[in-house]
N, CA, C and O atoms as CSV, one atom per row, in Angstrom:
chain,resi,resn,atom,element,x,y,z
A,1,MET,N,N,60.118,110.147,89.705
A,1,MET,CA,C,59.010,109.305,90.104
A,1,MET,C,C,58.641,109.635,91.535
A,1,MET,O,O,59.513,109.816,92.385
A,2,THR,N,N,57.374,109.713,91.794
A,2,THR,CA,C,56.882,109.977,93.133
A,2,THR,C,C,56.525,108.646,93.784
A,2,THR,O,O,55.777,107.848,93.220
A,3,LEU,N,N,57.066,108.418,94.979
A,3,LEU,CA,C,56.814,107.173,95.695
A,3,LEU,C,C,55.602,107.311,96.606
A,3,LEU,O,O,55.376,108.361,97.207
A,4,THR,N,N,54.833,106.244,96.699
A,4,THR,CA,C,53.759,106.208,97.685
A,4,THR,C,C,54.398,106.013,99.063
A,4,THR,O,O,55.577,105.670,99.154
A,5,LYS,N,N,53.643,106.226,100.116
A,5,LYS,CA,C,54.159,105.991,101.474
A,5,LYS,C,C,54.590,104.537,101.638
A,5,LYS,O,O,55.602,104.254,102.280
A,6,GLN,N,N,53.827,103.626,101.062
A,6,GLN,CA,C,54.138,102.195,101.160
A,6,GLN,C,C,55.450,101.875,100.426
A,6,GLN,O,O,56.279,101.123,100.937
A,7,GLN,N,N,55.632,102.443,99.240
A,7,GLN,CA,C,56.876,102.226,98.498
A,7,GLN,C,C,58.071,102.818,99.242
A,7,GLN,O,O,59.130,102.196,99.327
A,8,ARG,N,N,57.891,104.017,99.776
A,8,ARG,CA,C,58.988,104.677,100.489
A,8,ARG,C,C,59.401,103.855,101.714
A,8,ARG,O,O,60.592,103.707,101.988
A,9,GLU,N,N,58.428,103.325,102.445
A,9,GLU,CA,C,58.741,102.502,103.616
A,9,GLU,C,C,59.422,101.197,103.194
A,9,GLU,O,O,60.364,100.751,103.847
A,10,ALA,N,N,58.951,100.591,102.111
A,10,ALA,CA,C,59.585,99.364,101.603
A,10,ALA,C,C,61.035,99.642,101.196
A,10,ALA,O,O,61.925,98.831,101.455
A,11,LEU,N,N,61.262,100.777,100.567
A,11,LEU,CA,C,62.618,101.145,100.164
A,11,LEU,C,C,63.499,101.384,101.388
A,11,LEU,O,O,64.654,100.957,101.413
A,12,ARG,N,N,62.964,102.061,102.400
A,12,ARG,CA,C,63.721,102.316,103.630
A,12,ARG,C,C,64.145,101.000,104.279
A,12,ARG,O,O,65.238,100.907,104.838
A,13,LEU,N,N,63.307,100.010,104.207
A,13,LEU,CA,C,63.589,98.714,104.843
A,13,LEU,C,C,64.448,97.789,103.977
A,13,LEU,O,O,64.820,96.702,104.419
A,14,LYS,N,N,64.761,98.202,102.768
A,14,LYS,CA,C,65.533,97.364,101.850
A,14,LYS,C,C,66.830,96.862,102.488
A,14,LYS,O,O,67.225,95.715,102.280
A,15,TYR,N,N,67.491,97.723,103.266
A,15,TYR,CA,C,68.712,97.348,103.998
A,15,TYR,C,C,68.504,97.576,105.490
A,15,TYR,O,O,69.366,98.124,106.178
A,16,SER,N,N,67.359,97.150,105.967
A,16,SER,CA,C,66.999,97.219,107.390
A,16,SER,C,C,67.118,98.630,107.966
A,16,SER,O,O,67.590,98.812,109.089
A,17,GLY,N,N,66.688,99.618,107.194
A,17,GLY,CA,C,66.688,100.994,107.665
A,17,GLY,C,C,68.064,101.638,107.643
A,17,GLY,O,O,68.309,102.600,108.370
A,18,ARG,N,N,68.968,101.116,106.815
A,18,ARG,CA,C,70.329,101.651,106.725
A,18,ARG,C,C,70.598,102.178,105.320
A,18,ARG,O,O,69.972,101.753,104.349
A,19,CYS,N,N,71.543,103.112,105.234
A,19,CYS,CA,C,71.978,103.653,103.949
A,19,CYS,C,C,72.645,102.539,103.146
A,19,CYS,O,O,73.492,101.814,103.669
A,20,ALA,N,N,72.269,102.405,101.892
A,20,ALA,CA,C,72.834,101.361,101.030
A,20,ALA,C,C,74.320,101.583,100.766
A,20,ALA,O,O,75.024,100.647,100.387
A,21,TYR,N,N,74.803,102.803,100.960
A,21,TYR,CA,C,76.195,103.112,100.646
A,21,TYR,C,C,77.106,103.044,101.872
A,21,TYR,O,O,78.075,102.285,101.871
A,22,CYS,N,N,76.814,103.820,102.914
A,22,CYS,CA,C,77.718,103.853,104.079
A,22,CYS,C,C,77.250,102.953,105.216
A,22,CYS,O,O,78.050,102.604,106.084
A,23,GLY,N,N,75.983,102.572,105.233
A,23,GLY,CA,C,75.457,101.682,106.256
A,23,GLY,C,C,74.972,102.360,107.518
A,23,GLY,O,O,74.570,101.680,108.462
A,24,CYS,N,N,74.998,103.702,107.563
A,24,CYS,CA,C,74.503,104.380,108.767
A,24,CYS,C,C,72.991,104.191,108.862
A,24,CYS,O,O,72.321,103.944,107.859
A,25,GLU,N,N,72.464,104.309,110.080
A,25,GLU,CA,C,71.010,104.227,110.259
A,25,GLU,C,C,70.363,105.450,109.627
A,25,GLU,O,O,70.817,106.580,109.808
A,26,LEU,N,N,69.300,105.200,108.889
A,26,LEU,CA,C,68.579,106.307,108.266
A,26,LEU,C,C,67.719,106.985,109.314
A,26,LEU,O,O,67.006,106.323,110.069
A,27,GLY,N,N,67.787,108.282,109.358
A,27,GLY,CA,C,66.941,109.036,110.275
A,27,GLY,C,C,65.612,109.354,109.604
A,27,GLY,O,O,65.184,108.659,108.682
A,28,GLN,N,N,64.980,110.392,110.070
A,28,GLN,CA,C,63.703,110.821,109.495
A,28,GLN,C,C,63.889,111.331,108.066
A,28,GLN,O,O,63.025,111.153,107.207
A,29,ARG,N,N,65.034,111.965,107.836
A,29,ARG,CA,C,65.299,112.529,106.508
A,29,ARG,C,C,66.328,111.667,105.789
A,29,ARG,O,O,67.449,111.493,106.265
A,30,TRP,N,N,65.939,111.135,104.650
A,30,TRP,CA,C,66.824,110.334,103.818
A,30,TRP,C,C,66.338,110.427,102.382
A,30,TRP,O,O,65.254,110.949,102.122
A,31,ALA,N,N,67.131,109.927,101.453
A,31,ALA,CA,C,66.810,110.069,100.036
A,31,ALA,C,C,66.609,108.715,99.367
A,31,ALA,O,O,67.220,107.716,99.748
A,32,ALA,N,N,65.750,108.707,98.376
A,32,ALA,CA,C,65.604,107.561,97.485
A,32,ALA,C,C,66.534,107.845,96.307
A,32,ALA,O,O,66.206,108.644,95.430
A,33,ASP,N,N,67.692,107.189,96.290
A,33,ASP,CA,C,68.718,107.478,95.293
A,33,ASP,C,C,68.629,106.520,94.106
A,33,ASP,O,O,68.357,105.331,94.271
A,34,HIS,N,N,68.861,107.052,92.917
A,34,HIS,CA,C,68.925,106.218,91.717
A,34,HIS,C,C,70.307,105.570,91.657
A,34,HIS,O,O,71.317,106.271,91.609
A,35,ILE,N,N,70.358,104.248,91.661
A,35,ILE,CA,C,71.632,103.533,91.580
A,35,ILE,C,C,72.314,103.875,90.256
A,35,ILE,O,O,73.464,104.313,90.237
A,36,LEU,N,N,71.603,103.675,89.163
A,36,LEU,CA,C,72.063,104.170,87.864
A,36,LEU,C,C,71.468,105.568,87.729
A,36,LEU,O,O,70.246,105.705,87.662
A,37,PRO,N,N,72.296,106.603,87.687
A,37,PRO,CA,C,71.773,107.973,87.740
A,37,PRO,C,C,70.881,108.332,86.560
A,37,PRO,O,O,71.075,107.868,85.436
A,38,VAL,N,N,69.899,109.174,86.857
A,38,VAL,CA,C,69.019,109.669,85.796
A,38,VAL,C,C,69.532,110.985,85.215
A,38,VAL,O,O,69.092,111.383,84.137
A,39,VAL,N,N,70.439,111.661,85.890
A,39,VAL,CA,C,71.054,112.928,85.473
A,39,VAL,C,C,69.985,113.957,85.122
A,39,VAL,O,O,69.645,114.160,83.956
A,40,ARG,N,N,69.478,114.587,86.148
A,40,ARG,CA,C,68.401,115.567,85.988
A,40,ARG,C,C,68.903,116.863,85.352
A,40,ARG,O,O,70.034,117.291,85.581
A,41,ASP,N,N,68.048,117.465,84.564
A,41,ASP,CA,C,68.314,118.772,83.970
A,41,ASP,C,C,67.493,119.779,84.761
A,41,ASP,O,O,66.309,119.973,84.487
A,42,TRP,N,N,68.120,120.417,85.738
A,42,TRP,CA,C,67.409,121.320,86.644
A,42,TRP,C,C,67.026,122.631,85.987
A,42,TRP,O,O,66.151,123.337,86.490
A,43,VAL,N,N,67.655,122.971,84.882
A,43,VAL,CA,C,67.347,124.227,84.194
A,43,VAL,C,C,66.134,124.069,83.279
A,43,VAL,O,O,65.198,124.866,83.330
A,44,ASN,N,N,66.163,123.032,82.446
A,44,ASN,CA,C,65.100,122.840,81.454
A,44,ASN,C,C,64.063,121.802,81.851
A,44,ASN,O,O,63.061,121.630,81.157
A,45,GLY,N,N,64.295,121.106,82.963
A,45,GLY,CA,C,63.386,120.035,83.384
A,45,GLY,C,C,63.729,118.725,82.688
A,45,GLY,O,O,64.524,118.694,81.749
A,46,GLY,N,N,63.135,117.674,83.152
A,46,GLY,CA,C,63.389,116.365,82.565
A,46,GLY,C,C,64.690,115.763,83.062
A,46,GLY,O,O,65.289,116.248,84.022
A,47,CYS,N,N,65.121,114.691,82.389
A,47,CYS,CA,C,66.370,114.038,82.751
A,47,CYS,C,C,66.954,113.339,81.543
A,47,CYS,O,O,66.271,113.120,80.542
A,48,GLN,N,N,68.238,112.988,81.650
A,48,GLN,CA,C,68.958,112.393,80.541
A,48,GLN,C,C,68.576,110.924,80.304
A,48,GLN,O,O,68.565,110.464,79.162
A,49,TYR,N,N,68.267,110.194,81.372
A,49,TYR,CA,C,67.928,108.778,81.256
A,49,TYR,C,C,66.585,108.491,81.930
A,49,TYR,O,O,66.558,107.870,82.992
A,50,PRO,N,N,65.476,108.926,81.338
A,50,PRO,CA,C,64.172,108.739,81.987
A,50,PRO,C,C,63.808,107.269,82.201
A,50,PRO,O,O,63.030,106.956,83.102
A,51,GLU,N,N,64.354,106.371,81.396
A,51,GLU,CA,C,64.047,104.943,81.542
A,51,GLU,C,C,64.607,104.365,82.843
A,51,GLU,O,O,64.205,103.279,83.262
A,52,ARG,N,N,65.532,105.082,83.480
A,52,ARG,CA,C,66.107,104.624,84.746
A,52,ARG,C,C,65.288,105.060,85.958
A,52,ARG,O,O,65.578,104.647,87.080
A,53,ASP,N,N,64.284,105.878,85.744
A,53,ASP,CA,C,63.478,106.412,86.843
A,53,ASP,C,C,62.412,105.393,87.241
A,53,ASP,O,O,61.218,105.604,87.025
A,54,THR,N,N,62.873,104.272,87.831
A,54,THR,CA,C,61.985,103.179,88.230
A,54,THR,C,C,62.233,102.827,89.698
A,54,THR,O,O,63.286,103.135,90.255
A,55,PHE,N,N,61.254,102.184,90.304
A,55,PHE,CA,C,61.394,101.754,91.698
A,55,PHE,C,C,62.563,100.781,91.861
A,55,PHE,O,O,63.288,100.831,92.854
A,56,GLU,N,N,62.736,99.910,90.890
A,56,GLU,CA,C,63.802,98.900,90.966
A,56,GLU,C,C,65.195,99.530,90.929
A,56,GLU,O,O,66.159,98.909,91.376
A,57,ASN,N,N,65.315,100.739,90.409
A,57,ASN,CA,C,66.599,101.426,90.327
A,57,ASN,C,C,66.834,102.350,91.527
A,57,ASN,O,O,67.799,103.115,91.539
A,58,LEU,N,N,65.975,102.285,92.516
A,58,LEU,CA,C,66.121,103.138,93.695
A,58,LEU,C,C,66.725,102.367,94.859
A,58,LEU,O,O,66.543,101.156,94.986
A,59,THR,N,N,67.444,103.088,95.702
A,59,THR,CA,C,68.012,102.506,96.913
A,59,THR,C,C,67.997,103.574,97.997
A,59,THR,O,O,68.077,104.761,97.682
A,60,PRO,N,N,67.898,103.188,99.262
A,60,PRO,CA,C,67.883,104.184,100.336
A,60,PRO,C,C,69.283,104.749,100.576
A,60,PRO,O,O,70.263,104.004,100.601
A,61,ALA,N,N,69.369,106.055,100.750
A,61,ALA,CA,C,70.658,106.709,100.979
A,61,ALA,C,C,70.513,107.805,102.020
A,61,ALA,O,O,69.523,108.535,102.039
A,62,CYS,N,N,71.515,107.909,102.887
A,62,CYS,CA,C,71.532,109.039,103.825
A,62,CYS,C,C,71.768,110.310,103.003
A,62,CYS,O,O,72.230,110.245,101.864
A,63,LEU,N,N,71.451,111.445,103.585
A,63,LEU,CA,C,71.568,112.693,102.831
A,63,LEU,C,C,73.019,112.993,102.451
A,63,LEU,O,O,73.269,113.559,101.387
A,64,SER,N,N,73.978,112.621,103.307
A,64,SER,CA,C,75.388,112.866,102.984
A,64,SER,C,C,75.814,112.073,101.755
A,64,SER,O,O,76.393,112.638,100.826
A,65,CYS,N,N,75.538,110.777,101.736
A,65,CYS,CA,C,75.909,109.944,100.585
A,65,CYS,C,C,75.180,110.403,99.330
A,65,CYS,O,O,75.775,110.468,98.255
A,66,ASN,N,N,73.896,110.720,99.459
A,66,ASN,CA,C,73.118,111.158,98.306
A,66,ASN,C,C,73.686,112.438,97.718
A,66,ASN,O,O,73.756,112.587,96.498
A,67,THR,N,N,74.091,113.358,98.574
A,67,THR,CA,C,74.651,114.632,98.111
A,67,THR,C,C,75.983,114.420,97.402
A,67,THR,O,O,76.206,114.961,96.319
A,68,ILE,N,N,76.866,113.635,98.010
A,68,ILE,CA,C,78.186,113.415,97.405
A,68,ILE,C,C,78.050,112.607,96.107
A,68,ILE,O,O,78.733,112.908,95.128
A,69,LYS,N,N,77.185,111.589,96.082
A,69,LYS,CA,C,77.031,110.768,94.882
A,69,LYS,C,C,76.432,111.576,93.743
A,69,LYS,O,O,76.870,111.469,92.597
A,70,GLY,N,N,75.427,112.384,94.063
A,70,GLY,CA,C,74.796,113.181,93.015
A,70,GLY,C,C,74.419,112.321,91.828
A,70,GLY,O,O,73.697,111.336,91.986
A,71,SER,N,N,74.892,112.670,90.641
A,71,SER,CA,C,74.588,111.903,89.432
A,71,SER,C,C,75.769,111.041,88.985
A,71,SER,O,O,75.888,110.698,87.809
A,72,LEU,N,N,76.643,110.695,89.940
A,72,LEU,CA,C,77.790,109.842,89.616
A,72,LEU,C,C,77.363,108.383,89.486
A,72,LEU,O,O,76.376,107.955,90.083
A,73,SER,N,N,78.113,107.642,88.708
A,73,SER,CA,C,77.943,106.192,88.669
A,73,SER,C,C,78.497,105.634,89.977
A,73,SER,O,O,79.187,106.347,90.706
A,74,LEU,N,N,78.206,104.369,90.285
A,74,LEU,CA,C,78.735,103.752,91.505
A,74,LEU,C,C,80.259,103.755,91.508
A,74,LEU,O,O,80.873,104.022,92.540
A,75,GLU,N,N,80.875,103.461,90.367
A,75,GLU,CA,C,82.340,103.416,90.318
A,75,GLU,C,C,82.952,104.803,90.471
A,75,GLU,O,O,83.998,104.943,91.104
A,76,SER,N,N,82.330,105.819,89.911
A,76,SER,CA,C,82.833,107.185,90.085
A,76,SER,C,C,82.667,107.625,91.533
A,76,SER,O,O,83.552,108.277,92.086
A,77,PHE,N,N,81.547,107.277,92.149
A,77,PHE,CA,C,81.304,107.586,93.568
A,77,PHE,C,C,82.370,106.907,94.421
A,77,PHE,O,O,82.906,107.516,95.347
A,78,ARG,N,N,82.677,105.659,94.116
A,78,ARG,CA,C,83.704,104.904,94.843
A,78,ARG,C,C,85.067,105.600,94.726
A,78,ARG,O,O,85.809,105.682,95.705
A,79,LYS,N,N,85.392,106.099,93.529
A,79,LYS,CA,C,86.671,106.795,93.317
A,79,LYS,C,C,86.729,108.104,94.105
A,79,LYS,O,O,87.766,108.450,94.671
A,80,VAL,N,N,85.619,108.821,94.138
A,80,VAL,CA,C,85.571,110.075,94.905
A,80,VAL,C,C,85.860,109.794,96.378
A,80,VAL,O,O,86.684,110.473,96.992
A,81,ILE,N,N,85.183,108.794,96.946
A,81,ILE,CA,C,85.397,108.446,98.355
A,81,ILE,C,C,86.840,107.998,98.571
A,81,ILE,O,O,87.468,108.375,99.560
A,82,GLY,N,N,87.363,107.197,97.652
A,82,GLY,CA,C,88.739,106.722,97.754
A,82,GLY,C,C,89.758,107.848,97.739
A,82,GLY,O,O,90.864,107.679,98.254
A,83,GLY,N,N,89.416,108.982,97.167
A,83,GLY,CA,C,90.324,110.127,97.106
A,83,GLY,C,C,90.231,111.065,98.298
A,83,GLY,O,O,90.969,112.048,98.362
A,84,PHE,N,N,89.341,110.785,99.244
A,84,PHE,CA,C,89.156,111.693,100.384
A,84,PHE,C,C,90.420,111.857,101.224
A,84,PHE,O,O,90.742,112.974,101.628
A,85,ILE,N,N,91.138,110.775,101.493
A,85,ILE,CA,C,92.337,110.881,102.336
A,85,ILE,C,C,93.372,111.789,101.676
A,85,ILE,O,O,93.981,112.630,102.337
A,86,ARG,N,N,93.565,111.613,100.372
A,86,ARG,CA,C,94.525,112.453,99.661
A,86,ARG,C,C,94.132,113.931,99.741
A,86,ARG,O,O,94.972,114.790,100.009
A,87,SER,N,N,92.856,114.215,99.508
A,87,SER,CA,C,92.433,115.615,99.543
A,87,SER,C,C,92.454,116.185,100.964
A,87,SER,O,O,92.743,117.367,101.149
A,88,LEU,N,N,92.154,115.362,101.962
A,88,LEU,CA,C,92.244,115.838,103.346
A,88,LEU,C,C,93.687,116.173,103.713
A,88,LEU,O,O,93.943,117.184,104.368
A,89,ASN,N,N,94.625,115.334,103.297
A,89,ASN,CA,C,96.042,115.608,103.552
A,89,ASN,C,C,96.518,116.853,102.816
A,89,ASN,O,O,97.398,117.561,103.304
A,90,ARG,N,N,95.961,117.120,101.676
A,90,ARG,CA,C,96.341,118.278,100.880
A,90,ARG,C,C,95.690,119.565,101.394
A,90,ARG,O,O,96.325,120.620,101.414
A,91,ASP,N,N,94.422,119.475,101.810
A,91,ASP,CA,C,93.641,120.686,102.033
A,91,ASP,C,C,93.258,121.003,103.468
A,91,ASP,O,O,92.915,122.148,103.762
A,92,SER,N,N,93.305,120.035,104.371
A,92,SER,CA,C,92.765,120.281,105.709
A,92,SER,C,C,93.854,120.344,106.771
A,92,SER,O,O,94.458,119.328,107.114
A,93,THR,N,N,94.097,121.534,107.282
A,93,THR,CA,C,95.068,121.722,108.357
A,93,THR,C,C,94.619,120.977,109.606
A,93,THR,O,O,95.446,120.378,110.294
A,94,GLN,N,N,93.320,121.003,109.910
A,94,GLN,CA,C,92.814,120.298,111.093
A,94,GLN,C,C,93.048,118.795,110.977
A,94,GLN,O,O,93.428,118.149,111.953
A,95,TYR,N,N,92.825,118.242,109.805
A,95,TYR,CA,C,93.038,116.814,109.592
A,95,TYR,C,C,94.516,116.471,109.795
A,95,TYR,O,O,94.848,115.527,110.512
A,96,LYS,N,N,95.393,117.238,109.164
A,96,LYS,CA,C,96.836,116.978,109.284
A,96,LYS,C,C,97.293,117.106,110.736
A,96,LYS,O,O,98.131,116.330,111.196
A,97,PHE,N,N,96.756,118.062,111.442
A,97,PHE,CA,C,97.111,118.283,112.845
A,97,PHE,C,C,96.643,117.108,113.708
A,97,PHE,O,O,97.400,116.609,114.541
A,98,ALA,N,N,95.403,116.668,113.509
A,98,ALA,CA,C,94.876,115.524,114.260
A,98,ALA,C,C,95.683,114.265,113.949
A,98,ALA,O,O,95.921,113.449,114.839
A,99,LYS,N,N,96.101,114.104,112.710
A,99,LYS,CA,C,96.917,112.948,112.322
A,99,LYS,C,C,98.285,113.006,113.011
A,99,LYS,O,O,98.798,111.986,113.471
A,100,ARG,N,N,98.860,114.183,113.076
A,100,ARG,CA,C,100.161,114.373,113.717
A,100,ARG,C,C,100.106,113.982,115.196
A,100,ARG,O,O,101.089,113.482,115.741
A,101,TYR,N,N,98.977,114.205,115.836
A,101,TYR,CA,C,98.814,113.871,117.253
A,101,TYR,C,C,98.298,112.446,117.465
A,101,TYR,O,O,97.978,112.063,118.590
A,102,GLY,N,N,98.219,111.677,116.407
A,102,GLY,CA,C,97.818,110.281,116.529
A,102,GLY,C,C,96.333,110.061,116.727
A,102,GLY,O,O,95.914,108.980,117.142
A,103,LEU,N,N,95.541,111.066,116.436
A,103,LEU,CA,C,94.097,110.941,116.598
A,103,LEU,C,C,93.432,110.302,115.382
A,103,LEU,O,O,92.277,109.880,115.443
A,104,ILE,N,N,94.165,110.235,114.294
A,104,ILE,CA,C,93.651,109.662,113.055
A,104,ILE,C,C,94.649,108.637,112.544
A,104,ILE,O,O,95.852,108.894,112.493
A,105,GLU,N,N,94.139,107.480,112.167
A,105,GLU,CA,C,94.969,106.457,111.552
A,105,GLU,C,C,94.412,106.173,110.166
A,105,GLU,O,O,93.252,105.786,110.025
A,106,GLU,N,N,95.225,106.362,109.159
A,106,GLU,CA,C,94.787,106.133,107.789
A,106,GLU,C,C,94.951,104.657,107.436
A,106,GLU,O,O,95.970,104.036,107.737
A,107,ILE,N,N,93.932,104.121,106.798
A,107,ILE,CA,C,93.959,102.729,106.358
A,107,ILE,C,C,93.614,102.708,104.878
A,107,ILE,O,O,92.536,103.147,104.478
A,108,GLU,N,N,94.526,102.200,104.071
A,108,GLU,CA,C,94.236,102.086,102.644
A,108,GLU,C,C,93.551,100.752,102.385
A,108,GLU,O,O,94.095,99.688,102.678
A,109,ARG,N,N,92.349,100.831,101.832
A,109,ARG,CA,C,91.620,99.631,101.455
A,109,ARG,C,C,90.569,100.024,100.425
A,109,ARG,O,O,90.190,101.191,100.320
A,110,PRO,N,N,90.112,99.047,99.676
A,110,PRO,CA,C,89.084,99.351,98.665
A,110,PRO,C,C,87.803,99.842,99.330
A,110,PRO,O,O,87.461,99.413,100.432
A,111,VAL,N,N,87.108,100.731,98.662
A,111,VAL,CA,C,85.821,101.227,99.158
A,111,VAL,C,C,84.761,100.187,98.837
A,111,VAL,O,O,84.544,99.844,97.675
A,112,LYS,N,N,84.102,99.687,99.878
A,112,LYS,CA,C,82.995,98.736,99.722
A,112,LYS,C,C,81.732,99.407,100.227
A,112,LYS,O,O,81.729,99.984,101.315
A,113,PHE,N,N,80.678,99.342,99.467
A,113,PHE,CA,C,79.412,99.897,99.887
A,113,PHE,C,C,78.680,98.899,100.774
A,113,PHE,O,O,78.882,97.689,100.671
A,114,TYR,N,N,77.833,99.421,101.640
A,114,TYR,CA,C,77.084,98.584,102.570
A,114,TYR,C,C,76.271,97.513,101.837
A,114,TYR,O,O,76.228,96.361,102.268
A,115,PHE,N,N,75.632,97.890,100.740
A,115,PHE,CA,C,74.811,96.906,100.028
A,115,PHE,C,C,75.668,95.767,99.478
A,115,PHE,O,O,75.177,94.648,99.329
A,116,GLU,N,N,76.922,96.029,99.178
A,116,GLU,CA,C,77.822,94.971,98.702
A,116,GLU,C,C,78.159,94.006,99.841
A,116,GLU,O,O,78.254,92.796,99.634
A,117,LEU,N,N,78.337,94.550,101.035
A,117,LEU,CA,C,78.630,93.715,102.189
A,117,LEU,C,C,77.412,92.877,102.572
A,117,LEU,O,O,77.554,91.768,103.086
A,118,CYS,N,N,76.215,93.410,102.319
A,118,CYS,CA,C,74.969,92.704,102.654
A,118,CYS,C,C,74.628,91.592,101.682
A,118,CYS,O,O,73.831,90.715,102.014
A,119,GLN,N,N,75.197,91.601,100.513
A,119,GLN,CA,C,74.848,90.603,99.499
A,119,GLN,C,C,75.146,89.184,99.955
A,119,GLN,O,O,74.511,88.238,99.489
A,120,ASN,N,N,76.108,89.024,100.863
A,120,ASN,CA,C,76.477,87.686,101.322
A,120,ASN,C,C,75.825,87.306,102.643
A,120,ASN,O,O,76.115,86.242,103.189
A,121,THR,N,N,74.948,88.159,103.164
A,121,THR,CA,C,74.279,87.830,104.421
A,121,THR,C,C,72.826,87.491,104.155
A,121,THR,O,O,72.252,87.898,103.146
A,122,THR,N,N,72.246,86.748,105.064
A,122,THR,CA,C,70.849,86.341,104.875
A,122,THR,C,C,69.875,87.207,105.651
A,122,THR,O,O,68.662,87.061,105.499
A,123,ASN,N,N,70.391,88.115,106.488
A,123,ASN,CA,C,69.482,88.909,107.310
A,123,ASN,C,C,69.089,90.233,106.669
A,123,ASN,O,O,68.447,91.055,107.322
A,124,THR,N,N,69.452,90.465,105.414
A,124,THR,CA,C,69.059,91.679,104.725
A,124,THR,C,C,67.652,91.515,104.194
A,124,THR,O,O,67.366,90.577,103.449
A,125,LYS,N,N,66.780,92.420,104.574
A,125,LYS,CA,C,65.406,92.363,104.118
A,125,LYS,C,C,65.282,93.130,102.817
A,125,LYS,O,O,65.587,94.322,102.770
A,126,THR,N,N,64.846,92.474,101.773
A,126,THR,CA,C,64.620,93.155,100.512
A,126,THR,C,C,63.144,93.075,100.179
A,126,THR,O,O,62.520,92.018,100.278
A,127,THR,N,N,62.613,94.185,99.792
A,127,THR,CA,C,61.199,94.258,99.481
A,127,THR,C,C,61.021,94.981,98.160
A,127,THR,O,O,61.723,95.956,97.893
A,128,SER,N,N,60.120,94.535,97.350
A,128,SER,CA,C,59.838,95.193,96.078
A,128,SER,C,C,58.339,95.410,95.985
A,128,SER,O,O,57.543,94.480,96.110
A,129,ILE,N,N,57.981,96.656,95.764
A,129,ILE,CA,C,56.569,96.992,95.590
A,129,ILE,C,C,56.456,97.812,94.306
A,129,ILE,O,O,57.153,98.812,94.133
A,130,SER,N,N,55.599,97.390,93.439
A,130,SER,CA,C,55.404,98.104,92.171
A,130,SER,C,C,54.478,99.284,92.371
A,130,SER,O,O,53.756,99.370,93.365
A,131,SER,N,N,54.512,100.193,91.409
A,131,SER,CA,C,53.640,101.386,91.470
A,131,SER,C,C,52.194,100.988,91.398
A,131,SER,O,O,51.314,101.848,91.435
């Protein structure tokens, strides 16, 4: 779905100009991510779930979160993020070295997305604009 400038701005402001997943401030470049993935077929065109390609199923995402999430469900995305510490300890010499020198402190806790933290606050601006 192609967003109008007005829709894109409304989507950007959905979480006060922040990524719905990590909460970082959105810069000039950001993505309109499908919360429920549409799973695009880049070879043949189209997508697996065209009914999900709606404005209501979109959320603002920084490019890093959008890239890592790809076509994952929210729970699969959460599991991927939750596994980062394990993979860093397994694969990254720099990470292990920084940890050895006390520059990194690992904290085990559930992965919460920014939009989940915003659900209980009243200062989150939500806007819906139809096509």
